[in-house]
N, C-alpha and C positions, 0 to 999 in steps of 0.2 A: 784811139783818138789821135788825130794828127796834131802836130805841134804848130802853134800859131806863129806866123812870120811877122816880125815887128813892122809896124806902120806908123806914120805920122800921127800924133795925138794919143798914142798908146802910153800906158805906164808899164815899166819893165823893172825887173830885178837884174842888176849887173852881176857879173861873176865875182865882183868885190863885195857883194851883199847890199849895195846901195840901191834904193828905190828911186827911179828917175823917170820923168816925163819926157817924151820925145816931141820936141817943139816943131821941128822941121826936118823933112827927109830931103837930103841933098842929092842922093843918087840911090842906086839899088842897095847899097850896104852902109851908108853913113848918115848919121843924124846929129842935129844940134840938141843937146840934152838940157833939161831943166831939173837941176838938183834941188831947187827950192830956195827959200831965203830965211828959214827959221833959225839958222846958225850962221855966223860969219863964214865958216868953211863952205857951207852949201852955197851961200850967195857968191863967194869968190869963185867957186867952180862954175856956177851958172854964168857969171859975168865974163869968165875967161873964154867962153864960146868954143871950147875945145871939142872937136868932133868925137863921137863914139862910133865904133864899128859894130856891125851886126854880130861879129865874133866876140864882142865884149858883153853881150847880153845872154843871161842865163835863161830867163823866161818872161813871157808877157803875162802880167797880172790883171790888166784892165784894157779892154778894147773900146775905144771911143766909137759910138754910133751916132751919126747925124740924126737930128729930129726927123720923124716920119719914116725911118727905116728900121726894120726889125732884124 
């Protein structure tokens, strides 16, 4: 099975173990992450808008599929 390449709107696990949503893909290798807002730390990381690199990602755990596509 081939490894999924992260894309905008995917949910991924970072090499730090954090589960993150990819809000926006800025180029081939950089994304704006959504860490969530359940804790002050998560909200602070999300609001900081610090980019994550494809190299920071361990694996894709959820692939967003637009309606009408299988």
